[in-house]
C-alpha positions in Angstrom: 38.5 -32.7 32.4 42.0 -34.1 32.3 44.5 -32.3 30.0 48.2 -32.6 29.3 50.0 -29.6 27.7 53.4 -30.1 26.1 54.5 -32.5 28.8 58.0 -34.1 28.5 59.8 -36.6 30.7 63.4 -37.8 30.5 65.2 -40.5 32.5 68.9 -40.0 32.2 69.6 -39.8 28.5 66.3 -41.5 27.5 63.3 -39.4 26.6 60.2 -41.2 27.9 57.8 -38.4 26.6 58.6 -35.6 24.1 56.4 -32.5 24.5 53.1 -34.4 24.3 49.6 -32.8 24.5 46.4 -34.6 25.0 42.8 -33.7 26.1 40.8 -36.6 27.6 37.1 -36.4 26.8 34.9 -36.4 29.9 32.9 -39.6 30.6 34.7 -41.5 27.8 37.3 -44.2 27.8 40.7 -43.3 26.3 43.0 -46.2 25.6 46.8 -45.7 25.5 48.5 -48.3 23.3 51.9 -48.9 21.8 55.0 -51.0 22.0 57.0 -51.5 25.2 58.8 -48.3 26.2 56.6 -46.0 24.2 55.7 -43.9 27.3 52.2 -45.3 28.1 52.8 -45.9 31.9 54.8 -42.8 32.2 51.9 -40.8 30.8 49.6 -42.4 33.3 51.8 -41.7 36.3 52.0 -38.1 35.2 48.2 -37.9 35.1 48.0 -38.9 38.8 50.9 -36.9 40.0 53.2 -39.8 41.0 55.9 -38.1 38.9 56.2 -34.6 37.6 57.0 -33.5 34.0 60.3 -32.0 33.1 58.3 -29.5 31.1 54.7 -28.7 30.5 51.8 -29.3 32.8 48.9 -31.7 33.7 45.6 -30.2 34.5 42.5 -31.6 36.2 39.5 -29.3 35.7 41.8 -26.4 34.8 44.0 -26.8 38.0 47.6 -27.7 37.4 48.8 -30.9 39.2 51.9 -30.1 41.2 54.0 -32.0 43.8 52.3 -29.8 46.5 48.7 -30.5 45.6 49.0 -34.0 44.0 48.1 -35.9 47.3 44.8 -33.9 47.4 44.1 -34.2 43.7 44.6 -38.0 43.8 41.4 -38.2 45.8 39.6 -37.3 42.5 41.6 -39.9 40.5 41.3 -43.7 41.0 44.3 -45.8 40.1 44.3 -49.5 39.2 47.5 -51.4 38.3 48.5 -54.8 37.0 47.8 -57.7 39.4 46.0 -55.3 41.8 49.0 -53.9 43.7 47.3 -54.7 47.0 49.0 -54.6 50.4 49.6 -58.2 51.3 49.3 -57.7 55.1 45.8 -56.2 54.8 42.6 -58.1 54.0 40.8 -57.2 50.8 38.3 -55.0 52.7 41.1 -53.2 54.5 42.8 -52.5 51.2 39.5 -51.1 49.8 38.7 -48.8 52.7 42.2 -47.6 53.5 41.9 -44.1 52.2 38.3 -43.7 53.3 39.4 -44.5 56.9 42.4 -42.1 56.6 40.0 -39.3 55.5 37.7 -40.0 58.5 34.7 -41.4 56.8 31.8 -42.6 59.0 31.8 -46.4 59.4 28.2 -46.6 58.1 29.2 -44.7 55.0 32.2 -47.0 54.5 30.0 -50.1 54.9 27.4 -48.8 52.4 30.0 -47.9 49.8 31.8 -51.3 50.2 28.5 -53.1 49.6 27.7 -51.0 46.6 31.2 -51.7 45.0 31.1 -55.4 45.8 27.9 -55.7 43.9 29.2 -53.5 41.1 32.3 -55.6 40.5 30.5 -58.9 41.3 32.7 -59.9 44.2 31.1 -61.9 47.0 31.3 -60.1 50.4 32.9 -63.2 51.9 35.9 -62.6 49.7 36.6 -59.3 51.4 37.7 -61.0 54.6 40.6 -62.8 52.8 44.1 -61.6 52.3 45.4 -61.0 48.7 47.4 -64.2 48.7 44.1 -66.1 49.3 42.4 -64.6 46.3 42.6 -65.5 42.6 44.2 -63.1 40.1 40.7 -62.1 38.9 39.5 -61.5 42.4 42.5 -59.3 43.2 41.8 -57.2 40.2 38.2 -56.8 41.3 39.4 -55.7 44.8 41.8 -53.3 43.2 39.0 -51.8 41.2 36.9 -51.4 44.3 39.8 -49.6 46.0 40.2 -47.3 42.9 36.5 -46.5 43.0 36.1 -46.2 46.8 36.2 -42.4 47.0 34.0 -42.1 43.9 36.7 -40.4 41.8 36.0 -38.3 38.7 38.7 -40.1 36.7 39.8 -43.7 36.7 43.3 -44.7 35.5 44.1 -48.3 34.7 47.6 -49.5 33.9 47.3 -52.9 32.1 44.8 -54.1 34.7 44.2 -57.4 32.9 47.7 -58.1 31.6 48.7 -60.7 34.2 45.5 -62.8 33.9 45.0 -66.0 32.0 42.8 -65.7 28.8 39.6 -67.0 30.2 39.6 -64.8 33.3 40.8 -61.9 31.2 37.9 -62.3 28.8 35.4 -62.4 31.7 36.9 -59.3 33.3 36.9 -57.4 30.0 33.1 -57.7 29.8 32.6 -56.8 33.4 35.0 -53.8 33.1 33.2 -52.4 30.1 29.9 -52.8 31.8 31.3 -50.9 34.8 32.6 -48.1 32.6 29.2 -47.8 30.9 27.3 -47.9 34.3 29.5 -45.2 36.0 30.0 -42.8 33.1 33.4 -41.8 34.4 36.4 -40.5 32.5 38.6 -43.6 32.2 42.1 -44.0 30.8 43.3 -47.6 30.2 46.9 -48.7 29.2 47.2 -51.8 27.2 49.6 -53.4 24.7 46.7 -55.4 23.1 45.0 -53.9 20.1 41.9 -56.1 20.5 41.5 -54.9 24.0 42.0 -51.3 22.9 39.2 -51.6 20.3 36.9 -53.3 22.9 37.2 -50.5 25.4 38.2 -47.4 23.6 36.1 -44.5 22.7 39.4 -43.0 21.7 42.6 -44.9 21.0 45.9 -43.1 21.3 48.9 -44.9 19.7 52.3 -44.0 21.0 55.8 -44.6 19.8 59.0 -43.4 21.4 57.2 -40.9 23.7 55.1 -39.3 21.0 51.5 -39.6 19.7 51.6 -41.2 16.3 47.8 -41.2 15.8 44.6 -41.0 17.8 41.1 -42.0 16.8 38.9 -45.1 16.6 40.2 -48.5 15.8 38.6 -48.1 12.3 40.5 -44.8 11.9 43.8 -46.4 12.7 43.1 -49.4 10.4 41.7 -47.6 7.4 43.3 -44.2 7.6 46.8 -44.7 9.1 48.7 -41.5 9.7 52.1 -43.1 9.5 53.5 -46.4 8.1 54.2 -47.4 11.7 50.5 -47.5 12.4 50.0 -50.2 9.7 53.0 -52.2 10.9 51.7 -52.1 14.5 48.2 -53.3 13.5 49.5 -56.0 11.2 51.8 -57.3 13.9 48.7 -57.9 16.1 46.3 -58.9 13.5 46.6 -62.7 14.1 46.1 -62.6 17.9 43.3 -60.1 17.6 41.4 -62.2 15.1 41.9 -65.3 17.2 40.3 -63.5 20.2 37.6 -61.5 18.6 37.1 -62.6 15.1 38.3 -60.7 12.0 39.3 -57.1 12.4 37.2 -54.8 10.1 
């Protein structure tokens, strides 16, 4: 279980997070949503130990994540970012297996895992011999997802993984990604600014504003039982694009 207790983070005079607490339900998908600068990506980077909180703590299965143990704990957490974040000088396969090779996995074990993941994300094996620049945006995201899942982590964090894709590819990947979440039954945290995407993926939606949680619950909870006038304003601002993508909101 991933848990954040009273975490805060400040950059200069700007408070990115203000004493925020959150428990992520195991084997469920939590979506972090909110306007730009609300703290979504900062929260995700705290979860994986890329940055440390100014106060409070982040726990994985009851163990606090610190700067000393973060490299080890990251092996239990997959991380997928926008546009893949792949190393351009490595082939797709080399990107996927980088950590497994570093950890000394047997070549047969690596080959078996790569084949499993390629089938899971529906990427042809021939694509793994290409460099990132030779792949489409959708293919790069599939490779990035393979890399994030390579070590079979307990938790998968995704920072706007579909944000840079054109609408058709994005729609295809949304369906594939939800299928993958349902197949693997992993604890997943997805950052998005898109309300329709949040409703599509989220077992729990967490709406943030100015480094604080405004409301958490289902899309229906946010729509029909808003905890704050901001919740209604945020939903109404996205109502037209959401309806154009997925029909009318309930």
